[in-house]
Residue, then its C-alpha position, 0 to 999 in steps of 0.5 A: m419126390c416119387g416112392i417105389v416099393g416092389a416085392v416078390a414072395r411066398r406070403n401076402i405081400v400087400p401089408v409090406l407094400v403099404e408099410g413101404l409107402r407109409r415110410l416114404e410118405y416124407r418124401g412127398y406125394d399127392s397120390c398113391g397106389l399099389a397093384v398085385v398080380t393075379s391070373d386075371g391080370p394085375r389089380r390095383v388100389r389108388s388114392v389121391v388122399r394119403v396112404a392111410e386111406l389107400d390102407d383102408q381101401v386094401s382092408e375093405v376089399r381084402f386086397e391080397g397077393v405075393t407079387g406086387i408094386a406100389h408107388t407114391r406119386w409127386a405129379t409132373h405130367g398130369a394133375a393129381t387125379i386117380n387116372n394119373a396115379h400109379p400103377i399104370f396099367s397097359s392092356g389089362s396085362l401089365a402094370i408099372v410104376h415109375n419115378g423120373i421124367i421121360e423127355n421124349y414121351q410126346a414122340l413115343r405117344e404118337t408112335l404108340r397111338e398109330q399102333h392102336y394103343e389107347f391112352v387114359s392118363q396124361t402121364d409120361t409113364e403110361v408111354i413106358a407101359h404101352l412101349i413095353h407092352s408093344l415089345y412083349k414076346g413072352d419074355l418080360f425081362a427082355a421087353v423092358r431091356e428093349a423099352v429102356r433103350q428108346l427112352t430119353g430122360a430119368y426113370a426108375i421103374g417096376v414092372v410086373h405082367q400077368d403071365h409071370p405071377h412070381t417075377l418083377v422087372g426093375a430098371r434105373a437111369g437117373s433116378p435111384l433104385v435098390v434091390g432087397y434080398g429077403n429069405d425066399e422074397n426079394f424086393i425093389a424100392w426107391d429108398a432102403l427104408a422102405i424095405a428094412g425089416s423085410a430085406e436083409h441085404i440090399s444092392y444099389l443099382e447103377e446107372g443103366d442097370i436092369c434087374e429081374i427079381a424072382l422068388k429064388g434069386v435076382r438077375l442083374v444086367d448093366f446097360r450093355g446087357d452083361k451080367v453083374v453083381r452089385n455089392p450087397r450090404r446089410v440093411q440098416a434096422y428100421g428103428g424110431a427115427v421116424e416116430l414123432g414122440p411128444y411133437r406135434h409135427y416132424m418138423q418141430k421134432e427135427i428143429f429140437e434134434q439140432p443140438r444132437a445132430i451137430s454134436h454127432t456131426i462135429p468131428a470127435t478130434d482136437t485137430f482138423r485133418p484132411r483125412l476128415f474128407g477122405e484118404m486123398a483129401s490131403d493130396v487134393f487140398r494142396g493142389i487146388d486154388s479155388v472152390l466151386i460149390l453146387a446145391c439147390g434150395t436150402s443147401y444152396y444157402a448153406g453154400l452162400t454162407a460157406k463162401y464167407w468162411l472160405e474166403s475169410v478163413a481159408k483165403i480161397r476164391t469161392e463161387v457158389e452155383i445153383a445146380s439147376e443153372y450151372r450145367y446150362r450156361e457156358s462157364v470157364p472150367n478150372p481142373r484146380a477147383l475143388v467141386v463141392t456138392v451139397s445135398q441132404s439126400g445125395e440123390t438131388a437130380d439137379t445137383l447130380a447133373a451139375l456134378k457130372h457136368a463139372q467132371s465132364q469139364g475136367m474138374t475131377h476133384t469132387l467133394a460131397v456134403c451129404n446125409v446119406a452114406t450110400s447115395a449116388m452123389v457120395r459114390l460119384t465123388e472123390l471125397k466125402f463128408l457125411t452129416h449125421a442129421r439122421m432121417e429128416i421127414g418134414v419137407a422143410s429142411t431144418k436139422a439138414f441145413t445146420t449140419q450142412l453148415v457145420a461141415l462146410f465150417v469144418l471144411a474151411v477151417t481145414l483148408g485154412k490150416v492146410r494153406g497156412h491161414v489158421n494157426d494152432a491157436q485159432e484152430a483150438e478156438y474154432i474147435h471150442q466153438l463147434r463144441h459149444l454150438p450144441a449148448a448155444l442151440n439149446a439156449v436159442l430153443a428155449l426162446e420158443p414161447q417168445i416166438i409163439a407169441w410173434s407168430d400170432d402177429f404173422v398168422r394174419k399177414e400175407d407178406a413178410l420181408f427178411l434182412g441180413r448182412g454179411l454172413h447172415y444174408p443167407i440166413a435171411l434168405e433161408g428164414a424167407l424160404k421156410l416162411k413161405e414153403i410151410s405157411y404160404i406167406h409170400a416172403e422175400a429176403y434181402s441184404a439189409g444194404e439193398l433195402k433202399h434200392g428198391p425193396l423199401a417201396l414195399v414197407t408199410e404197416a402191413m408188412p412185417v420185416v424180420t431183422i437179424a442183428p448179430n453183434d458184428a462188425l456191421l451192426d451199425k450199418l444194419k441199425s441204420n437199415m432198421q431206422e429206414v424201415r421204421a420211418r416208413g411205418g414198418h413194423i420190425y421183428v429183430f433177432a438181436d444178440s444180447d449186447t447189441h443194445i437194441k431195445s423193444d419200442d413202439g413198432i420194434h419187437v426184439i427177441r434177445m439171443p444168446e451171446h455173439y457167436g462169431l463166424l458160426s453165429p449164422i447157425p444159432h441165428v436160423v433156428p428162431l427163423q425156423l420156429l417162426a415159420y413153423h409156429t406161423a404155419c400152425g397157426r394158419g392151419t396148413d400141412v406143415d410136414k408135407p406142404r403143397n406142391l413140394a417134395k423132400s427129395v427132388t429127383v427130377e429136373 
């Protein structure tokens, strides 16, 4: 979601701020801006277009400064307008950028109105700005410390004041913030990527930390006010991960990067050892009697798929919960459950909150499946398994999803082995299948021209149904999500067996029905469901394994997949659904990489 970049330096820092915002564009935003400190107070430029337009403004007015803050905003409180764009000012002397949501902003707003503060935006952020200003007595750091004590909710903030032209104060609770250390210049950022190449080292702030950034150094205190040191680590070089190359969109690039991403995620081992998940995994895995998976969105569908694997391979009872719902209902905690959180960024607010809730219930055996080694989620869990999708810029997840599936399959087989349900021959076969996956995906990607032809039909549709059974029902859910996310076509997915219990009423000639047809034990059942659709005049688009004997006919369109891939079949079967959504969106002219109203990393509730 929102992005933050801030800097204190001896040089003009505006180009660094603009480049930082450009690198954070993939997170999703609908306005952007930056401010620098001058002797006459902060100056700012803001845009409700894109960072490129903001850069044009900067060039036009020759905007310069040695201390500044910048922001990309994803609207929560107030529409995407210039008045609501960050940085937000207070009394012409203080500027702030903010990620997160302040839950008690209404009460604070009324109190500040009584103190004669005038509000010109609809944002909760303006409350923080005026609150800090009201507490300011010459010490900006002290004013921020006092202000954040009064905030309820999540925040990462960066604050500058005209009285302190070489100082920037940051604070975080419930939203990530990093400090960057350079040569006579220091930084804050939402993500280390934003300051890579300028900062040599970074520290991840912990919950409740407050920092003061100056030219010569950084002061850090924890929520109690005690001075702390957060372990600095070298910033990874900013490379070509965000270069588009020959592809039309990042989503297309990332779809085609999946063979490589999966290859790098598959463990380089001939055996599934618990140590793949951490030093303590062997003891943890022997002591658990169930698995609880917590996730949101696409990661939730990865969890639903993993439930089939965990119960069939490891013979262990598995529950999958939507993270945003789990913490708000009364559940029965089980201290012997392994709590698995799944997230691309490791900063998903709902999933982090669900994890903390589970831990507070005495469920201490935790495992993060994540793409970011330094994320809050990885730091909070007992065990971890890192996927190696590298950076994913398109908002609609593709390679992050398939690498999550690989990680969860490895977990299922490892637990199966620990529990005595996977023998050596089965283990060797699973390893063989995993290592063949990249080649299988390359064969699926070769089907792109046929999928483009199908997308020409979907471009004119406003609704679609997706059907799958068993292991492939969650893949149908994911396919429907992809289509609605980026093409804005209303799409729903159902277990094919549920078709006659309601959804069949929706089937007409205008409603395409996408069907996932692997050659598994449920194939004959699925063929019967397809006939139910055909009898109502529906048009069926089938992704069928090569040996299913489903042929194209009047009203039935078939794309033949490679050979059936057993338990791992969901992974190759999701790729054509990604391509179908992508090319349909291209045909409809939508913003594929930055679909409306959506953000890459959802760091607020």
